[in-house]
C-alpha positions in Angstrom: 6.4 3.6 5.1 6.2 7.3 5.9 7.6 9.8 8.4 5.4 12.3 10.3 6.4 15.1 12.6 3.8 15.5 15.3 1.8 14.1 18.1 1.1 10.4 17.8 -1.9 10.7 20.1 -3.7 12.8 17.5 -3.2 10.4 14.6 -6.4 9.2 13.0 -5.4 5.7 12.3 -6.3 2.1 13.0 -3.7 1.7 15.7 -0.9 3.5 17.5 2.0 1.8 19.2 3.0 2.5 22.8 6.4 1.9 24.3 5.3 0.2 27.5 6.8 -1.5 30.5 6.2 -5.1 31.2 3.6 -4.2 33.8 1.7 -2.1 31.3 1.5 0.8 33.8 2.0 4.5 32.9 5.7 5.3 32.6 7.7 8.3 31.4 8.0 9.1 27.7 5.6 8.3 24.9 3.7 6.0 27.3 2.9 8.9 29.6 1.8 11.1 26.6 -0.6 8.3 25.5 -2.0 7.8 28.9 -2.5 11.6 29.4 -4.3 12.0 26.0 -6.5 8.9 26.4 -9.3 8.3 28.9 -6.7 7.5 31.5 -9.0 5.4 33.8 -10.3 3.4 30.9 -6.8 2.7 29.6 -5.5 1.8 33.1 -8.4 -0.7 33.4 -7.7 -2.2 30.0 -4.1 -2.6 30.9 -4.8 -4.1 34.3 -7.1 -6.6 32.6 -4.2 -7.7 30.3 -1.8 -7.9 33.3 1.6 -8.1 31.8 3.5 -8.1 28.6 6.8 -9.9 28.1 9.8 -8.1 26.7 9.6 -7.9 23.0 5.9 -9.0 22.9 2.9 -6.9 22.1 -0.7 -6.7 23.4 -3.7 -4.5 22.3 -6.2 -2.4 24.1 -9.0 -0.3 22.7 -8.2 3.3 21.7 -9.7 4.5 25.0 -10.8 7.9 23.6 -8.0 8.4 21.2 -8.7 8.8 17.4 -7.5 5.2 16.8 -9.2 1.9 17.2 -6.3 0.2 19.1 -3.3 1.0 21.2 -0.7 -1.7 20.6 1.6 -1.9 23.7 5.0 -3.4 23.3 7.5 -4.0 26.2 11.0 -3.1 25.2 14.5 -4.3 26.1 17.0 -2.4 28.1 20.1 -0.8 26.6 23.4 -2.0 28.0 25.9 -0.6 25.6 24.9 -1.9 22.2 25.1 -5.6 22.2 23.7 -7.2 19.0 21.1 -8.9 21.1 19.7 -5.5 22.1 19.2 -4.5 18.5 17.6 -7.9 17.8 15.2 -7.5 20.7 14.3 -3.9 19.6 13.7 -5.0 16.0 11.4 -7.8 17.5 9.5 -5.1 19.3 8.6 -3.3 16.1 7.9 -6.6 14.3 5.6 -7.9 17.1 3.8 -4.6 17.5 3.1 -4.5 13.7 2.1 -8.2 13.7 -0.4 -7.6 16.6 -1.8 -4.7 14.6 -2.1 -6.9 11.5 -3.9 -9.6 13.6 -6.3 -6.8 14.7 -7.1 -6.2 11.0 -5.4 -2.8 11.1 -4.3 -1.3 7.7 -2.8 2.0 9.0 -0.5 2.1 12.0 1.4 4.9 13.6 4.6 4.0 15.4 6.8 6.2 17.6 10.6 5.8 17.8 10.4 3.4 20.7 13.0 2.9 23.5 15.4 5.6 22.2 17.0 8.6 23.8 17.7 9.0 27.5 18.7 5.7 29.1 17.9 3.8 25.9 19.4 3.1 22.6 21.0 6.2 20.9 18.6 7.7 18.4 20.6 7.1 15.2 21.0 3.4 16.0 17.3 3.2 17.1 16.3 4.8 13.7 18.3 2.2 11.8 16.7 -0.6 13.7 13.2 0.8 13.4 13.6 1.5 9.7 14.9 -2.0 8.9 12.2 -3.7 11.0 9.4 -1.6 9.6 10.7 -2.1 6.0 10.9 -5.8 6.5 7.4 -6.0 7.9 5.9 -3.9 5.1 7.7 -6.0 2.4 5.9 -9.0 3.8 2.6 -7.1 4.4 2.3 -4.5 1.6 -1.3 -3.7 2.4 -0.3 -2.2 5.7 0.6 1.5 5.8 3.1 2.3 8.6 4.0 5.8 9.6 6.9 6.5 11.9 5.8 9.4 14.1 8.5 11.7 15.5 7.8 14.4 18.0 10.8 16.6 17.7 12.2 18.4 14.6 15.8 17.3 15.2 14.8 13.6 15.4 12.6 14.0 12.3 15.5 15.6 10.4 17.8 12.8 11.5 15.2 10.2 10.3 14.9 11.9 6.9 18.7 11.6 6.5 19.0 8.0 7.8 15.9 6.5 6.4 15.1 8.6 3.3 11.4 7.9 3.7 8.6 10.2 2.3 6.4 12.4 4.4 3.1 10.9 5.4 0.2 12.0 3.1 -1.9 14.8 4.4 
């Protein structure tokens, strides 16, 4: 388990995770960045072919021009003030995204901090959920290398404090 400060769309890895809507259409946030960096038309076609993704579940598309083999799309829960169910559903998003990557024979996966920030779970709480879910998965699947990719220095610094993980190897 590692931390990385940078652009997830440039990660040379087996899979990256996308915070998607249930309809798998382009939406604001990391999803928009992934669609913009990928071959957008190819990614839209692949998502249309899959149709929908239930909340908490994960589906895979090809990398569509990104330096990864797969994009793992996970549909996240809403945030309605911090009910335990919301944390449970968010943890399930990480677990299911990583499990889908595992089923696709991925050994290295880059994951953003999904469904945090504006209109979603506060970042500190989201980091704790992400850290616990990723650590649990990696304990059960030690051959998988998971990197939590953060795009802003302040979020990266917060993650270092909360999670205490090492930086990703160069």
